[in-house]
C-alpha positions as YAML, in Angstrom:
chain: A
units: angstrom
residues:
- id: 1
  name: MET
  ca: [-17.09, -25.77, -8.96]
- id: 2
  name: SER
  ca: [-15.08, -22.55, -9.03]
- id: 3
  name: ALA
  ca: [-11.31, -22.50, -8.97]
- id: 4
  name: THR
  ca: [-9.82, -20.48, -6.12]
- id: 5
  name: LEU
  ca: [-6.30, -19.79, -4.98]
- id: 6
  name: SER
  ca: [-5.46, -20.41, -1.36]
- id: 7
  name: TYR
  ca: [-4.58, -17.51, 0.89]
- id: 8
  name: ASP
  ca: [-0.99, -18.75, 1.35]
- id: 9
  name: LEU
  ca: [-0.46, -18.95, -2.39]
- id: 10
  name: LEU
  ca: [-1.82, -15.44, -2.93]
- id: 11
  name: VAL
  ca: [0.52, -14.09, -0.26]
- id: 12
  name: ARG
  ca: [3.52, -15.65, -2.00]
- id: 13
  name: ILE
  ca: [2.46, -14.35, -5.42]
- id: 14
  name: LEU
  ca: [1.58, -10.81, -4.39]
- id: 15
  name: ASP
  ca: [4.64, -10.52, -2.17]
- id: 16
  name: HIS
  ca: [6.70, -10.31, -5.36]
- id: 17
  name: LEU
  ca: [4.85, -7.07, -6.12]
- id: 18
  name: HIS
  ca: [5.58, -5.44, -2.75]
- id: 19
  name: ASP
  ca: [7.09, -2.31, -4.38]
- id: 20
  name: HIS
  ca: [4.65, -1.92, -7.27]
- id: 21
  name: TYR
  ca: [1.73, -0.10, -5.69]
- id: 22
  name: PRO
  ca: [-0.44, 0.40, -8.80]
- id: 23
  name: THR
  ca: [-0.48, -3.34, -9.48]
- id: 24
  name: LEU
  ca: [-1.23, -4.14, -5.84]
- id: 25
  name: TYR
  ca: [-4.08, -1.64, -5.94]
- id: 26
  name: SER
  ca: [-5.48, -3.33, -9.06]
- id: 27
  name: CYS
  ca: [-5.17, -6.73, -7.40]
- id: 28
  name: SER
  ca: [-7.09, -5.45, -4.39]
- id: 29
  name: LEU
  ca: [-10.07, -4.77, -6.67]
- id: 30
  name: VAL
  ca: [-10.32, -8.36, -7.95]
- id: 31
  name: ASN
  ca: [-12.25, -9.89, -5.06]
- id: 32
  name: TRP
  ca: [-12.36, -10.07, -1.28]
- id: 33
  name: GLU
  ca: [-9.50, -12.58, -0.93]
- id: 34
  name: PHE
  ca: [-7.15, -10.59, -3.20]
- id: 35
  name: ASN
  ca: [-8.12, -7.43, -1.34]
- id: 36
  name: ARG
  ca: [-7.23, -8.99, 2.01]
- id: 37
  name: VAL
  ca: [-3.75, -10.01, 0.81]
- id: 38
  name: ALA
  ca: [-2.98, -6.86, -1.20]
- id: 39
  name: SER
  ca: [-4.13, -4.56, 1.61]
- id: 40
  name: LYS
  ca: [-1.78, -6.18, 4.11]
- id: 41
  name: ILE
  ca: [1.13, -5.55, 1.75]
- id: 42
  name: LEU
  ca: [0.01, -2.04, 0.78]
- id: 43
  name: TYR
  ca: [-0.43, -0.89, 4.38]
- id: 44
  name: SER
  ca: [2.60, -2.67, 5.83]
- id: 45
  name: ARG
  ca: [4.69, 0.48, 5.44]
- id: 46
  name: ALA
  ca: [3.59, 4.04, 6.13]
- id: 47
  name: VAL
  ca: [5.50, 6.97, 4.63]
- id: 48
  name: LEU
  ca: [5.07, 10.47, 5.98]
- id: 49
  name: SER
  ca: [5.76, 13.11, 3.38]
- id: 50
  name: PRO
  ca: [6.71, 15.93, 3.92]
- id: 51
  name: PRO
  ca: [8.76, 15.37, 7.07]
- id: 52
  name: PHE
  ca: [6.65, 15.60, 10.21]
- id: 53
  name: GLN
  ca: [6.71, 18.91, 12.12]
- id: 54
  name: ARG
  ca: [5.21, 19.20, 15.60]
- id: 55
  name: VAL
  ca: [4.11, 22.81, 15.19]
- id: 56
  name: LEU
  ca: [2.52, 24.37, 12.15]
- id: 57
  name: ASP
  ca: [4.51, 27.48, 11.21]
- id: 58
  name: LEU
  ca: [2.07, 29.80, 9.40]
- id: 59
  name: ARG
  ca: [4.91, 32.17, 8.48]
- id: 60
  name: ASP
  ca: [6.75, 29.45, 6.55]
- id: 61
  name: THR
  ca: [6.48, 30.16, 2.81]
- id: 62
  name: GLY
  ca: [8.11, 26.92, 1.77]
- id: 63
  name: ILE
  ca: [10.89, 28.75, -0.04]
- id: 64
  name: PRO
  ca: [14.38, 27.75, 1.17]
- id: 65
  name: VAL
  ca: [16.49, 30.64, 2.41]
...
C-alpha cells in the first residue's frame, strides 16, 4: 500500500508557497497529483513584461530620451 496525500491537503500545503516559483516548479515535477496542484497556483496569475503595446514601433531603440 502506498501512502498518498489527498488533493485538498496538497492544495493547503502548496498554497503556502504561492510566491516561491522555483519551489512550486520543483513540486510540479514530483508526480501527476503535485503537478496538478502546483500548476494551478503557478498559472493563477499572469504577468506581462514589458508593458503591453498595441503597435510594434520598429524605430524605438529602447533608450529613454
